[in-house]
N, C-alpha and C positions, 0 to 999 in steps of 0.2 A: 504493499499499500504506499502510495506517495504522500508527501507532506509538503508544507511551504518550503521552498528551496532558495538558497542564496548561492552565488557563484563567485569565483575569483575573477577580478577584472583582468583584461588583457591590454597592456599598454602598447601603443603604436607610435613609433618615432615618425614625425613629419617635419618637413622643412619649415613649415609655417607655425609649428607648435611652440609651447612654452612650458611653464612650471605651475600654472594656475590650478591644475588638478590636485597637486600636492598641497598648495596653500588653502584652497577652498574646501577640499574633501578628504584631505589626509591620505591620498592615494600613494602607494609605495611605488615611486617612479624610478626607472633606471637612472643612475647619476650622469650628469653632464651631457644630456641629450635633450633636444626639443621634442616633447611628447604632445602630439596633437589630438590623439584619440584614446579613450578608454572604452574598449568594447565590453559592455556589462553583460549582455546576454546575446550569445552568438552561436550559430551552428553553420560555420563556413569552413571551406578548405583552408582559408588563411588564418583561422582561429576558432577553436571550439571551447565553450565555457565549461569549466570543471566545477562540480558541486563542492561547496565549502562547508556545509553543515549536515548534521544528522547521520544516520546509518549509511547513506549512499555517498558520503564525502569521498572524493577521489574519482568517482564515476563522472562522465561528462554528458553534455546535452545530446551528443550524437548517440551515445549508449541509450539514453532515455528514449530517443525517437525510435530506435531499433527494437527496444524491448517493452516499452510502456507508452507507445504513441497514443493509444485510445484513451487511457486514463489521464494522460498529460494534456491532450488537445481537446477531447470531447468532440463537439461537432465542427470544430475549426478545421479548415483545410491546411494540409502541409504545403510546403513550397518545393515540389518535386522530391518529396520524401524528407525534406529538411524542415526544421522548426520555422514557422512562417514569418517571424519578426527578427530584426536585428536592432538592438538598443545600444546607443553609444552616448558618451559625453565628449564634446569637442572643445578644445582650447585653442582658439585662433589668436595667437599672439600677433601674427601677420595675416594679411589677406589670403584666402584660399584662391585657387585657380577659378577662372570663369568657366563654367561647365554645365552639362546637361545629362540627364538620364533618359534612355530611350523609352518611348511609349510602347505599349504592348504590340501594336500593329506594325511597329518598325523593328522591335528588339530581335525577333526571331530571324529576320532577314539579315541583320548585322551580326548575329551570333552572340547577342547579349541578353540581358534580363531587364524587364521594366522595373522601375523603382519610384514609388511615391513615398514621400517622407514628410515629417512634421518637425519643425524647429521650435523648441521652447527656450527663450532667452533666459538663462539663469543668472548671468552676470554680464555687465556691459560698461565699458568706460564711457565717460561723457563724449558725445559726438559720434558714437559708434553707429554703423549702418550696415544694412544688408543690400546686396545687389540681387534683385529679384524681378524677372520678366523684363520687358522692353519698354523704353520710353515711347509714349504715344506717337504714332506716325512712322516709326522706324520700319523700313521695308527690308526684305531679304537682300536686295542688291546693295543697299547702303551698309548693312551689317557685314556682308561678305567683303566689301571694299575696305572697311575699317579693320577687319582682321588682317589684311595684308599690310596696312600702313601702321599697325600697332596701336590704334586708338579705339578698338572695339568696346572698351569699357564705357565710352561715351554713349553707347547705345542702351546701356542698362538702366533700368529704373532703380533709384536708390531710396531706401526706406530707413529713416532714423529709428533706432530701437533702444529700449530700456529693459531692465529685468521685468519679467512677467509677460513680455510680448510674445506672440505666437504667429508663425507663418507656415502655411501648408504649401507643399511643393509637389504638385502632380507631375508625373513623368512628362517630359517635353518642355518644362519651364526652366529657362536658363537662370543660373543663380550663382552666387558666391557669398561666403561669410566674410564680412569686413574685419579689420583688425580690432583687437581688444574685446572680444566677445566669447563667452562660454555658453554652450548650447547643449541641452538634452535633445538628442535626435532619435526619433522613432521612425523606422522605415520597414519597407518590405525586405525580405531576406534576399538581397541582391547587392552586388558591388560593382555593377557596370556604370562607369563614369567616362564620359567623353569630354576632354578638355578643349575649350575654345581658345583660351589665352591664359598664360601664366606669368604675366608681369615681367617677362624677359629675365627671370631669375634662374639660377642653376638649381638642380636637385641636390640631394644629400651626397651624391657621388661627384658633384662639381660640374656635371654636364647638364645641358638644357633638358627639362622634362618633356616627354613625348606629348605632342598635340594630336588631336583627332578631328581636324577641321571638317573633312568630308563627312564623317559620321555625324558630327554635331549638326551640320546644316540639314541633314536628313531628319534629325530628331526634334529640332527646335520648333515650338509652336509660335509662328510669326504673327499670330493674332492675339497673343497674350500680353496685353498692354497694362502696365502700372497696377499690378495686383496689390490688394490691401492686406494689412495684418488681420488675422482672424480674431474676431471678438468673442466667438463662442456663444452658447445659449445657457443662461443661468437657469438651473432647474430647481434650486432651493433658495428662497429669498433670504436676504440678510436679516439677522435677528433670530433665525432658527438655530438649531444646534450646530449646523455646519452649512457651508455653501458648496455647491457642485456646479461646475461650468463644463459643459460638453464642448470640447475644442474641435473635434472632428468625429463624425459617426460613419463607420465603414460603408462600403469596402474602401481600401483593403484592411483598415484597422480602426478602432475606436480609442480615443484618448479623452480623458476627463481630468480636470483639475479640481482637487478637493481642498478646502480651507476650513480648519477647525480652530476656534479660539477658546474652547472650554476643555477642561480635563475630564477624564473618565472614559470608560469603555464604550465602544460602538460595536454591535453585532452586525456582521455583514453577510448576506446570503447571495451567492452568485454561482449558478451552476456551470459557469464557463471559465476557461483559463483567464487569469488576470495577472498582470505584472504591476507591482506597486513600486514607484520610485520617489524618494523623498527629496524635496526641494528646500524645505525649511523646517526646523524643529526636529523632534524625535517621535517615533511611534514604535510601539511593540505589537507584534503579531503573535497571537496565541491560537494553537490548534492542538488538542489532546496534550501530549507530552512535549510538544515543540514550542519554544518561545524565542522569538527573534526580535532584536531591537535594531532598528534602522536609524541612521543619522543621515544628514544631507549628502547626496551623492551615492547612496546605496539603494539596491534594488532587491526585491523578493518576488519569486514566481509562485503563484497559487495554481496548482494543477486543476484542470476541470473536474477531476474526480473528487475534489474536496469542495463541498457546497458551502460550509459555514466556517468562518474564522472570526476572531474577536480582535479589534484594534484598540489599543490603549494609547492615548495621546498625552504628550507633555506640551501644552499649547504655548504659543501659537504654532500650528503645524500646517504645512502646505505640501501636498504630494500629488503625483500623477497616477491615475489608474489606466492601464493600457491593456487592450485585448485585440486579438486577431479577428478578422471577419469570420462570421459563423453562418452566413447565409440569411435569407430573408426571414424564414420561420424562426430560427434561433434568435435573431435580433429582436423580433417581436416578443418572444418569451422573455428575453433578458431585460426588456424595457421596464418591467415591473420588479426587477431584482436590483440588488446593490446595497448601499448603506441603509440601515434601518435604525430604529430608535435605540437610545442608550440602554445598556443593561442596568 
């Protein structure tokens, strides 16, 4: 029988990374290297999450998918036999490359995988901004010309951001994270990225990083002008025990932000897989003999086979609830499930 699971983060060195994951979340980073990503829950050839707690400690997410997929996923679909989501924290000390992920109708032809993702801005320096979508009126011919003369960044829509801001990035939307931003990133289990432009900087090996201009031009949605930040839908009014904001509702995933300013336990009933990621404060997850305390930057996976858990808060606390798409029927069933009254 499965139980709430935590995993060891996997750090990824990136030319644009820094040391904020150590400063903000006490991540154990390799010394003297720029760390741009902490893969928190992953089932990829480039990194598989290892269970950190309980009787299954030392087993990994690939093993769970091979031996306990039904209990783990419930009605959720796998991603080609892999766990359907990839959850990361990004530390952009410098700007990321201008890039795009392929839409489903193009991905197969290019030998890649589609990837829709959500960015939750956890930390941002004053003046920080995202590059998302195109400035209104930019046409493909102008965009292509500016790639060749090195000024393609002028075509991007820039969005000032602060902590708590959210942006949804469907496949086909060109984008980049600006400098001085830490992001919780939730995405489909894919790592197909086509770089349009990389600021003429060398990679970690001292050589220019590969660009994918031809593939990018096939993938970019040239009608995607000046997208706005996601406001979400407030489902519980302020003044109640907690607030819940639906940031995005699948497919391919559902993400909710929960804010609680009062102490005490909350019983939560959810018959589907859920991932809890803490943004602020601390919470404790209780299930039978398992008790897990999460602080900011830590995640816990509740398998679908576990219907009820109890959350104890040390307020104020803010966290994300993340789940894979479960199909129309399961989404309807789950709309009446979730956080319930305090015990």
